[in-house]
LUMVEX-515668 format. One record per residue (C-alpha): residue number from 1; residue in one letter; x, y, z. Coordinates in steps of 0.05 Angstrom, whole numbers, padded with zeros to 5 digits, always signed. Layout:
resi->NUM&resn->a&u->X&v->Y&w->Z
...
END
This chain:
resi->1&resn->m&u->-00001&v->+00002&w->-00003
resi->2&resn->i&u->+00030&v->+00070&w->-00009
resi->3&resn->a&u->+00048&v->+00118&w->+00048
resi->4&resn->s&u->+00001&v->+00122&w->+00105
resi->5&resn->s&u->-00007&v->+00203&w->+00085
resi->6&resn->a&u->-00040&v->+00202&w->+00021
resi->7&resn->p&u->-00124&v->+00172&w->+00018
resi->8&resn->n&u->-00131&v->+00095&w->+00029
resi->9&resn->l&u->-00131&v->+00086&w->-00048
resi->10&resn->t&u->-00167&v->+00014&w->-00043
resi->11&resn->t&u->-00235&v->+00034&w->-00005
resi->12&resn->t&u->-00244&v->+00101&w->-00031
resi->13&resn->t&u->-00301&v->+00096&w->-00070
resi->14&resn->i&u->-00334&v->+00160&w->-00116
resi->15&resn->p&u->-00408&v->+00130&w->-00146
resi->16&resn->k&u->-00412&v->+00135&w->-00218
resi->17&resn->e&u->-00484&v->+00156&w->-00227
resi->18&resn->y&u->-00500&v->+00225&w->-00193
resi->19&resn->d&u->-00578&v->+00251&w->-00185
resi->20&resn->g&u->-00599&v->+00198&w->-00229
resi->21&resn->h&u->-00552&v->+00215&w->-00293
resi->22&resn->t&u->-00485&v->+00196&w->-00304
resi->23&resn->s&u->-00433&v->+00249&w->-00301
resi->24&resn->i&u->-00368&v->+00261&w->-00350
resi->25&resn->f&u->-00333&v->+00297&w->-00293
resi->26&resn->l&u->-00347&v->+00238&w->-00236
resi->27&resn->p&u->-00287&v->+00178&w->-00243
resi->28&resn->t&u->-00305&v->+00112&w->-00243
resi->29&resn->m&u->-00260&v->+00071&w->-00190
resi->30&resn->a&u->-00213&v->+00018&w->-00229
resi->31&resn->t&u->-00163&v->-00036&w->-00197
resi->32&resn->v&u->-00100&v->-00033&w->-00199
resi->33&resn->v&u->-00096&v->-00117&w->-00229
resi->34&resn->d&u->-00011&v->-00103&w->-00234
resi->35&resn->v&u->+00056&v->-00053&w->-00234
resi->36&resn->q&u->+00116&v->-00064&w->-00271
resi->37&resn->p&u->+00178&v->-00015&w->-00263
resi->38&resn->e&u->+00198&v->-00003&w->-00343
resi->39&resn->t&u->+00253&v->+00048&w->-00326
resi->40&resn->k&u->+00285&v->+00090&w->-00275
resi->41&resn->t&u->+00217&v->+00130&w->-00282
resi->42&resn->e&u->+00169&v->+00097&w->-00325
resi->43&resn->k&u->+00122&v->+00044&w->-00298
resi->44&resn->i&u->+00070&v->+00006&w->-00331
resi->45&resn->f&u->+00001&v->-00006&w->-00292
resi->46&resn->t&u->-00056&v->-00053&w->-00321
resi->47&resn->l&u->-00121&v->-00032&w->-00301
resi->48&resn->r&u->-00185&v->-00061&w->-00294
resi->49&resn->l&u->-00253&v->-00023&w->-00289
resi->50&resn->p&u->-00309&v->-00062&w->-00252
resi->51&resn->d&u->-00334&v->-00120&w->-00283
resi->52&resn->g&u->-00283&v->-00122&w->-00319
resi->53&resn->e&u->-00321&v->-00072&w->-00374
resi->54&resn->n&u->-00279&v->-00059&w->-00447
resi->55&resn->l&u->-00249&v->+00018&w->-00446
resi->56&resn->n&u->-00282&v->+00021&w->-00512
resi->57&resn->h&u->-00230&v->+00074&w->-00543
resi->58&resn->n&u->-00185&v->+00081&w->-00611
resi->59&resn->p&u->-00117&v->+00083&w->-00614
resi->60&resn->g&u->-00085&v->+00153&w->-00600
resi->61&resn->q&u->-00145&v->+00167&w->-00545
resi->62&resn->f&u->-00119&v->+00187&w->-00471
resi->63&resn->v&u->-00163&v->+00178&w->-00402
resi->64&resn->m&u->-00164&v->+00221&w->-00344
resi->65&resn->l&u->-00135&v->+00186&w->-00280
resi->66&resn->s&u->-00149&v->+00207&w->-00208
resi->67&resn->i&u->-00123&v->+00188&w->-00137
resi->68&resn->p&u->-00185&v->+00225&w->-00089
resi->69&resn->g&u->-00161&v->+00276&w->-00061
resi->70&resn->v&u->-00099&v->+00286&w->-00084
resi->71&resn->g&u->-00107&v->+00309&w->-00159
resi->72&resn->e&u->-00127&v->+00275&w->-00238
resi->73&resn->a&u->-00081&v->+00274&w->-00295
resi->74&resn->p&u->-00088&v->+00259&w->-00366
resi->75&resn->f&u->-00045&v->+00192&w->-00395
resi->76&resn->g&u->-00052&v->+00159&w->-00463
resi->77&resn->v&u->-00073&v->+00098&w->-00463
resi->78&resn->m&u->-00014&v->+00037&w->-00484
resi->79&resn->t&u->-00061&v->-00013&w->-00508
resi->80&resn->s&u->-00094&v->-00033&w->-00569
resi->81&resn->p&u->-00165&v->-00040&w->-00579
resi->82&resn->s&u->-00152&v->-00110&w->-00608
resi->83&resn->r&u->-00110&v->-00128&w->-00539
resi->84&resn->t&u->-00159&v->-00088&w->-00499
resi->85&resn->g&u->-00201&v->-00139&w->-00459
resi->86&resn->e&u->-00210&v->-00133&w->-00388
resi->87&resn->t&u->-00155&v->-00097&w->-00367
resi->88&resn->f&u->-00117&v->-00033&w->-00404
resi->89&resn->k&u->-00049&v->+00000&w->-00390
resi->90&resn->l&u->-00020&v->+00069&w->-00381
resi->91&resn->c&u->+00051&v->+00075&w->-00382
resi->92&resn->i&u->+00064&v->+00138&w->-00343
resi->93&resn->r&u->+00127&v->+00168&w->-00318
resi->94&resn->n&u->+00148&v->+00198&w->-00237
resi->95&resn->a&u->+00142&v->+00273&w->-00261
resi->96&resn->g&u->+00109&v->+00306&w->-00194
resi->97&resn->d&u->+00072&v->+00304&w->-00145
resi->98&resn->l&u->+00009&v->+00262&w->-00176
resi->99&resn->t&u->+00055&v->+00213&w->-00219
resi->100&resn->s&u->+00092&v->+00201&w->-00141
resi->101&resn->l&u->+00042&v->+00178&w->-00123
resi->102&resn->i&u->+00019&v->+00132&w->-00174
resi->103&resn->h&u->+00083&v->+00102&w->-00165
resi->104&resn->q&u->+00073&v->+00069&w->-00094
resi->105&resn->l&u->+00008&v->+00036&w->-00124
resi->106&resn->k&u->+00001&v->-00027&w->-00104
resi->107&resn->p&u->-00041&v->-00081&w->-00143
resi->108&resn->g&u->-00101&v->-00074&w->-00108
resi->109&resn->d&u->-00106&v->-00005&w->-00099
resi->110&resn->q&u->-00158&v->+00034&w->-00132
resi->111&resn->v&u->-00157&v->+00098&w->-00183
resi->112&resn->g&u->-00203&v->+00144&w->-00219
resi->113&resn->i&u->-00209&v->+00136&w->-00288
resi->114&resn->r&u->-00259&v->+00176&w->-00335
resi->115&resn->g&u->-00251&v->+00171&w->-00406
resi->116&resn->p&u->-00231&v->+00158&w->-00469
resi->117&resn->f&u->-00233&v->+00229&w->-00482
resi->118&resn->g&u->-00211&v->+00261&w->-00555
resi->119&resn->r&u->-00198&v->+00237&w->-00618
resi->120&resn->g&u->-00159&v->+00186&w->-00628
resi->121&resn->f&u->-00115&v->+00161&w->-00700
resi->122&resn->p&u->-00163&v->+00143&w->-00762
resi->123&resn->h&u->-00135&v->+00075&w->-00765
resi->124&resn->d&u->-00188&v->+00057&w->-00803
resi->125&resn->t&u->-00173&v->+00104&w->-00863
resi->126&resn->f&u->-00098&v->+00076&w->-00866
resi->127&resn->v&u->-00114&v->+00005&w->-00892
resi->128&resn->g&u->-00080&v->-00004&w->-00947
resi->129&resn->k&u->-00027&v->+00041&w->-00929
resi->130&resn->d&u->+00040&v->+00038&w->-00914
resi->131&resn->i&u->+00048&v->+00070&w->-00839
resi->132&resn->l&u->+00113&v->+00105&w->-00820
resi->133&resn->v&u->+00100&v->+00117&w->-00733
resi->134&resn->a&u->+00156&v->+00160&w->-00704
resi->135&resn->p&u->+00153&v->+00177&w->-00632
resi->136&resn->g&u->+00205&v->+00205&w->-00586
resi->137&resn->g&u->+00213&v->+00184&w->-00504
resi->138&resn->l&u->+00157&v->+00160&w->-00476
resi->139&resn->a&u->+00106&v->+00175&w->-00530
resi->140&resn->l&u->+00130&v->+00104&w->-00561
resi->141&resn->a&u->+00093&v->+00075&w->-00500
resi->142&resn->a&u->+00041&v->+00122&w->-00497
resi->143&resn->p&u->-00002&v->+00122&w->-00544
resi->144&resn->a&u->+00049&v->+00100&w->-00604
resi->145&resn->l&u->+00043&v->+00031&w->-00582
resi->146&resn->s&u->-00035&v->+00026&w->-00586
resi->147&resn->l&u->-00029&v->+00042&w->-00655
resi->148&resn->i&u->+00030&v->-00007&w->-00670
resi->149&resn->d&u->+00001&v->-00065&w->-00640
resi->150&resn->e&u->-00071&v->-00044&w->-00676
resi->151&resn->i&u->-00032&v->-00049&w->-00741
resi->152&resn->l&u->+00013&v->-00112&w->-00734
resi->153&resn->d&u->-00063&v->-00152&w->-00697
resi->154&resn->h&u->-00088&v->-00134&w->-00765
resi->155&resn->r&u->-00021&v->-00128&w->-00812
resi->156&resn->t&u->-00059&v->-00163&w->-00877
resi->157&resn->d&u->-00104&v->-00095&w->-00878
resi->158&resn->y&u->-00036&v->-00046&w->-00877
resi->159&resn->g&u->+00032&v->-00036&w->-00928
resi->160&resn->r&u->+00097&v->-00027&w->-00902
resi->161&resn->l&u->+00104&v->-00008&w->-00823
resi->162&resn->i&u->+00165&v->+00028&w->-00803
resi->163&resn->i&u->+00177&v->+00050&w->-00731
resi->164&resn->l&u->+00229&v->+00105&w->-00726
resi->165&resn->y&u->+00237&v->+00116&w->-00640
resi->166&resn->g&u->+00289&v->+00169&w->-00607
resi->167&resn->a&u->+00319&v->+00168&w->-00543
resi->168&resn->r&u->+00358&v->+00217&w->-00489
resi->169&resn->n&u->+00404&v->+00149&w->-00484
resi->170&resn->p&u->+00396&v->+00078&w->-00482
resi->171&resn->s&u->+00372&v->+00071&w->-00411
resi->172&resn->e&u->+00315&v->+00111&w->-00427
resi->173&resn->l&u->+00289&v->+00076&w->-00483
resi->174&resn->l&u->+00215&v->+00030&w->-00467
resi->175&resn->l&u->+00197&v->-00032&w->-00486
resi->176&resn->k&u->+00263&v->-00066&w->-00505
resi->177&resn->d&u->+00225&v->-00129&w->-00507
resi->178&resn->r&u->+00185&v->-00095&w->-00561
resi->179&resn->l&u->+00234&v->-00075&w->-00599
resi->180&resn->a&u->+00277&v->-00141&w->-00597
resi->181&resn->e&u->+00214&v->-00176&w->-00625
resi->182&resn->w&u->+00200&v->-00109&w->-00681
resi->183&resn->e&u->+00276&v->-00123&w->-00698
resi->184&resn->k&u->+00269&v->-00206&w->-00718
resi->185&resn->r&u->+00197&v->-00198&w->-00752
resi->186&resn->d&u->+00209&v->-00183&w->-00830
resi->187&resn->d&u->+00139&v->-00143&w->-00836
resi->188&resn->v&u->+00167&v->-00086&w->-00791
resi->189&resn->e&u->+00221&v->-00038&w->-00809
resi->190&resn->l&u->+00251&v->-00016&w->-00747
resi->191&resn->q&u->+00303&v->+00044&w->-00740
resi->192&resn->v&u->+00328&v->+00065&w->-00673
resi->193&resn->t&u->+00359&v->+00120&w->-00640
resi->194&resn->v&u->+00394&v->+00159&w->-00576
resi->195&resn->d&u->+00425&v->+00228&w->-00567
resi->196&resn->h&u->+00466&v->+00208&w->-00517
resi->197&resn->p&u->+00498&v->+00137&w->-00523
resi->198&resn->d&u->+00538&v->+00095&w->-00472
resi->199&resn->d&u->+00600&v->+00049&w->-00475
resi->200&resn->e&u->+00552&v->-00013&w->-00499
resi->201&resn->w&u->+00512&v->+00025&w->-00555
resi->202&resn->t&u->+00528&v->+00007&w->-00623
resi->203&resn->g&u->+00459&v->+00028&w->-00655
resi->204&resn->n&u->+00453&v->+00097&w->-00691
resi->205&resn->v&u->+00469&v->+00157&w->-00655
resi->206&resn->g&u->+00431&v->+00226&w->-00658
resi->207&resn->v&u->+00369&v->+00258&w->-00655
resi->208&resn->i&u->+00306&v->+00218&w->-00684
resi->209&resn->t&u->+00311&v->+00260&w->-00753
resi->210&resn->t&u->+00383&v->+00233&w->-00773
resi->211&resn->l&u->+00339&v->+00160&w->-00778
resi->212&resn->f&u->+00303&v->+00192&w->-00845
resi->213&resn->e&u->+00367&v->+00177&w->-00884
resi->214&resn->h&u->+00369&v->+00108&w->-00872
resi->215&resn->i&u->+00292&v->+00099&w->-00903
resi->216&resn->q&u->+00264&v->+00109&w->-00966
resi->217&resn->i&u->+00178&v->+00108&w->-00979
resi->218&resn->n&u->+00132&v->+00118&w->-01025
resi->219&resn->p&u->+00099&v->+00186&w->-01023
resi->220&resn->y&u->+00029&v->+00174&w->-01050
resi->221&resn->k&u->+00013&v->+00110&w->-01013
resi->222&resn->t&u->+00053&v->+00131&w->-00939
resi->223&resn->i&u->+00009&v->+00164&w->-00875
resi->224&resn->a&u->+00063&v->+00184&w->-00821
resi->225&resn->v&u->+00046&v->+00192&w->-00748
resi->226&resn->t&u->+00094&v->+00230&w->-00704
resi->227&resn->i&u->+00093&v->+00235&w->-00630
resi->228&resn->g&u->+00132&v->+00282&w->-00573
resi->229&resn->p&u->+00144&v->+00348&w->-00561
resi->230&resn->p&u->+00125&v->+00400&w->-00605
resi->231&resn->i&u->+00200&v->+00421&w->-00624
resi->232&resn->m&u->+00204&v->+00351&w->-00652
resi->233&resn->y&u->+00148&v->+00363&w->-00695
resi->234&resn->r&u->+00186&v->+00423&w->-00732
resi->235&resn->f&u->+00234&v->+00384&w->-00751
resi->236&resn->v&u->+00206&v->+00308&w->-00754
resi->237&resn->t&u->+00149&v->+00349&w->-00810
resi->238&resn->m&u->+00214&v->+00378&w->-00847
resi->239&resn->e&u->+00239&v->+00312&w->-00861
resi->240&resn->l&u->+00173&v->+00288&w->-00885
resi->241&resn->l&u->+00156&v->+00330&w->-00920
resi->242&resn->g&u->+00217&v->+00329&w->-00948
resi->243&resn->k&u->+00196&v->+00258&w->-00971
resi->244&resn->g&u->+00149&v->+00276&w->-01014
resi->245&resn->l&u->+00087&v->+00278&w->-00960
resi->246&resn->t&u->+00031&v->+00320&w->-00960
resi->247&resn->p&u->+00007&v->+00360&w->-00895
resi->248&resn->d&u->-00054&v->+00317&w->-00902
resi->249&resn->q&u->-00017&v->+00260&w->-00899
resi->250&resn->i&u->+00023&v->+00267&w->-00831
resi->251&resn->w&u->-00018&v->+00261&w->-00763
resi->252&resn->m&u->+00015&v->+00288&w->-00689
resi->253&resn->s&u->-00019&v->+00283&w->-00632
resi->254&resn->f&u->-00012&v->+00344&w->-00584
resi->255&resn->e&u->+00007&v->+00334&w->-00514
resi->256&resn->r&u->-00018&v->+00391&w->-00489
resi->257&resn->r&u->-00043&v->+00382&w->-00411
resi->258&resn->m&u->-00119&v->+00370&w->-00412
resi->259&resn->k&u->-00149&v->+00379&w->-00344
resi->260&resn->c&u->-00228&v->+00363&w->-00358
resi->261&resn->g&u->-00224&v->+00316&w->-00419
resi->262&resn->v&u->-00290&v->+00352&w->-00442
resi->263&resn->g&u->-00281&v->+00431&w->-00466
resi->264&resn->k&u->-00298&v->+00465&w->-00404
resi->265&resn->c&u->-00240&v->+00496&w->-00373
resi->266&resn->g&u->-00201&v->+00512&w->-00435
resi->267&resn->h&u->-00129&v->+00494&w->-00408
resi->268&resn->c&u->-00114&v->+00454&w->-00469
resi->269&resn->q&u->-00134&v->+00506&w->-00513
resi->270&resn->v&u->-00101&v->+00518&w->-00573
resi->271&resn->n&u->-00125&v->+00587&w->-00604
resi->272&resn->h&u->-00198&v->+00570&w->-00610
resi->273&resn->r&u->-00189&v->+00498&w->-00615
resi->274&resn->y&u->-00192&v->+00445&w->-00568
resi->275&resn->a&u->-00138&v->+00393&w->-00559
resi->276&resn->c&u->-00180&v->+00351&w->-00508
resi->277&resn->q&u->-00238&v->+00349&w->-00561
resi->278&resn->e&u->-00216&v->+00362&w->-00627
resi->279&resn->g&u->-00154&v->+00330&w->-00615
resi->280&resn->p&u->-00101&v->+00307&w->-00583
resi->281&resn->s&u->-00093&v->+00276&w->-00654
resi->282&resn->w&u->-00084&v->+00329&w->-00714
resi->283&resn->t&u->-00063&v->+00330&w->-00778
resi->284&resn->y&u->-00006&v->+00372&w->-00802
resi->285&resn->a&u->-00050&v->+00410&w->-00854
resi->286&resn->e&u->-00094&v->+00420&w->-00791
resi->287&resn->a&u->-00049&v->+00450&w->-00748
resi->288&resn->l&u->-00024&v->+00506&w->-00795
resi->289&resn->a&u->-00088&v->+00523&w->-00797
resi->290&resn->f&u->-00088&v->+00557&w->-00729
resi->291&resn->e&u->-00031&v->+00589&w->-00689
resi->292&resn->e&u->-00002&v->+00571&w->-00628
resi->293&resn->a&u->-00006&v->+00508&w->-00650
resi->294&resn->l&u->+00071&v->+00482&w->-00669
END
């Protein structure tokens, strides 16, 4: 159990019904089924909704996770719809007061879940296309993995699958077992790079854009999905445009800090658009149409 100064997460309950009506602002209590450390700062949490209810999300959507009496924050869903049954997973970085308490959770503890929210990646419109996925850092686990696994589980519906992944150093690479699995597959083209190698690193060195020189794509049938900080988008989109892609062939996820998840608080507003509803997934063409997106 977590420290005694925190709320009792196992016994705290919040009703989903309020005055006979379901409220989008009231969370459903989910049970922590498993906790696995991934790196020094990330852990993967497996959660189960009451009665094993399916989350019913799309790749790229997020949920709001709360600890009653402490706070609430958005997290991209790690599990693909094709692999979501009675449980789903979130990869969470220990980066603040709320996430430090989340990292103390143990199996059997409970957390509040609202969602899923937002517009995910329209993977059904990607059918028949080559898919290039370029996440940076934590974005590989959430939400890129949900899209990658959805494609892998319906592999014959898509063309090439190219994954370009970058992290700051080898110790911060996520999902190393999955990277090894993808590297062995003949239907996945994987390239990995780190900014700062250690003595054992034998792969590419440099930012993620250095990987583009190693690949050739057909711009007439390729959809690109890039996920990471806005500064990364600026340079990745330049590489993709240089490869012949048009702005409407490039998808990105805007990691604005959502607070309510339903377009009421305005915290995630990007000019006149709300990332929690109209995003967080936008095409580059859509992002160019309003200021402050990039």
